[in-house]
N, C-alpha and C positions, 0 to 999 in steps of 0.2 A: 655489180648491182647489189642492191639490198632487197631481198625478196619480201613479199607481203605475208601477212598472216603468221608471223613468227614471234609475236610478243612473248617474252619470257619473264619468269620470276626474277627477283633481284639477283644481280650478277655477283654472288658471294665469292666465287672462286677468284675473282679479280682481287679481292681483299687479301687472299693468301699471298699474292705477290706484293700487293700494296704495302703490306706490313713493313717490308724492308726495302722496297725498290720504287714504289709508285704512290707515295703518300698524297701528292697533289692531285693525281688523277682520281684516286679513290674518293677524295672529299668532294669531287665534282660529278661523280657518276650518278645519273638519274636512277631512281628506284622504280623498276618496272613491276607492275602487278597484273596488268590486264593479259588475257590469254592471247589476243591478236593485236596487230598494228597495221597502220597504213603503209603504203610504199614509201621507202626512204626514212621512215620514222625511226628506225634503229641505226641510222647512220653514225650517230655520235657514239653509241654504245659499241658499234662494230670497230670504229677507229680506236677507241680506248682499249678494247679487248685485243686488237692486233698488236698494239704497242706492248701491252702486258705479256702477251703470248711470246713475242719476239724476245722480250727481256728474260722470260722464264726459261726459254730454250737456248739461251746463250750461256756459254761457260762463264762462271763467276771469275772476275779478275780481282783477286784479293792480295793485299800486302801481307807479308808474314806477320802472324800474331805476335804481339809483345806481351810481356808478363810483368810490367812495371807495378801493377797493383799488388801482385803477390810479393814482389820485392819490398814494397813499403811495409806490408804486413809482417814480413820476416824481420825487417829492421826493428819494428816496435817490439816484437817478441824477443829479439836478441838482446835488446837493452834490459828487458825484464830478466832474462837469463843471466846477464852479467851481474846484476845486483842480488841474485838469489843466494841463499846459503851455500857455502862451499860443499857441505855434505850432500845437498840436493843435486848440485851440478855434478858431483862425482858419480851419482847414480844414473846419470843420463849418458848413454854411449851412442854417438851419432853414427857408429858403424854397425849397430845391432838393432834388431827389432825387439819389442817388448817381450815377445815369447822367449827370447834368448836370455832374459834377465830375471827369470822367475826364481833363480837360486839366490838372488840378492835379498837379504832380510829387509832392506829399506823399501822394496817394492811391495805395496799393499796387495794382498790376495783377495780380500773381500771388502764389502762396504762401499761407502760413498767415495772414499779416496781411490779404491780400485777402479771404479767407474771413471773417475777423473783422469787417471793415468791412461786408461784405454782410450779415452776421448782425445787427449792432448799429446800423447807420447810421440806420435809421428811428427807432429809439429815441433815439439820440444827438441827432437833430433836435429831439425833444421836450425833451430836457434843455437844448439850446442855446436853444430858444425860451423856456423857463422862466426861465433866468438873464438873458435880455435883455428879456423883455416881461412876466413875471409880476409881480403886485402885490407879491410878496415878494422881488423880485430883489435888494433891498438886504441881505436876510438871507443870500441865497446869496453875495453879494459878500464878505461877512465871512469866508467860508471860504477865499477866495483869499489872505488875508493870514496865515493860520495857518502856523506852521512845523511841518510834520509830517515824521516820520522815514520812511525808505523802507518800513519795515514797516507803518506806519500807512496810507501811501498804497496799498500793495498790498492791505491789508484793505478799504479803501474801494472799490478797484476791484472786488474779489471781491464785496463787498456789492451794487455796482451791477449786476454780471452776474447775481447772484441775483434782484435786483429786476426784471431784464429777464424772467426766467422767470416770476416772480410776476405781472408785467404781462400776459404772454401767457395765463396761466391765467385771470386775471380777465376778459380780453377774451372768451375762449372761453365762460366762465360766463355772461357778459352776453348772448351770442348765443343760448345755449340758453334763457335765461330770458325769451324774448319771447313775447307772447301767441299769436302765430301758430304758433310751434313747439309750445307747450304744447297748443293746441287740436288740432293734428295728432296729438299723442301721445294725447290724450283720445279723439279720433275712432277712432284705431287700436285702442284698448282696448275701446271700446264696440262697434264694428262689424267689426273686423278690418282689417289693413293694406290701404289702398287702397279699402276698401269705404265705403258710406254707409248711411243708415237704410233706403234703398230696396232694399238687397241682399236677394235671396230665394233665390239658388242657393248651397246649401251642399254640393253633391255633389263627387265622386261618392260613392255609398254610400247606405245607409238609416240610420235613427236608431240602430239597434243598432251599426253599424259606425262611424258618425261620432262618436257620443257616448261609446262605450266600447271600440271596437276589436273588438267581438265579431264573430267569423267572418272579418273582414278588417281586421287591425291597421293596414295601410297607409292605410286610410280615416279613421283616428282624427284628429279635429280639435278635440276638447274642449279648451277653454282658449284657443282662437285668437281668441275675442271674447266679450264679455259677452252680446251678443245671442244668439249661438249657444248659450251655456251656459244661458240662460233657455229656449230652445227645447228643449234636451235635458232640462231638468228637468220641463217640463210642457206641451209643445206636442202637439196632436193632429194627425191626418193632414190634415184638410180645412179648417182655419181657420174662416172664416165660412160656408163652403159647407154644403149640407144634410148633416145628421148630423155636423156638426163643431163645434168649440168654439175660441174664441180662446185664445192662449197664456196659461195661468194665469188664464183668465176665470172668471166666476161660473157659467157653464153646464157641466154635466158632459158627458162624451163620450157620444154616443148608442151604443147597442149595435149590434153587427154590424160587418161588414168596413169600412163607411164611416168608422168612427172608429178605425181601426187605429192603435196607438201607433207602429208601425214605419214612419214616413213616409219618403218618398224625398227625399234631400238636394237633388236637382235641381229639385224641384217644390214647395217650401215656398211657401205662398201669401202674398201681400202683407199679408193680414189679421194674420198672425202676425208 
């Protein structure tokens, strides 16, 4: 059943899941603003929330991440390294960090060029490694024999610097798209940031304040998690206790004060 008098604020927590798993559902979710509702008026919201909650609490099934974007960026940079001056290439050692090359006179110690080396050297190492050890090193070597104008050389250098930014963005995306990170985001959407399935304290405040801001706007927490939004929609005061009913369960709430809708956020039962 869907209980009465549980109209809540917009279900923002659903959007935390919708960002990557429920775009269609999110676009059709009604935006609730009233403090109360009629019987069954929350049925659509409850159905959508249940779908979102089940999605958020399921383990993500991800294909292994690929790094083709980084490979393209390194290819571009390696072409630039192939046509670079031989003296410059000689200063780049793909087996050493920049800190290990400070004794080389060609390595700038101050000024703009020093900053450029600090910014790009790790990437230059990847270029140098590619032109020396990559299976396609013969193709890179062909670029070193091309007669390019200063303008063409400048353009290739610019493209290599853009490739560096592209590479950084690709690496950031790969770090985000890991199962552990996605599972954390899903848990946060389901139970609230830092919470778990066992969380029972939603205070301070009572249902009216927590779910709609009624009487105490500062206690409003609707949208902070899918679980809390489900409680706001249809949880009774006592859970499985006498005269109580589980959240959205088949039993109706018993009459009397024991089944009060306006539960205390600090004392929601484990049953709910």
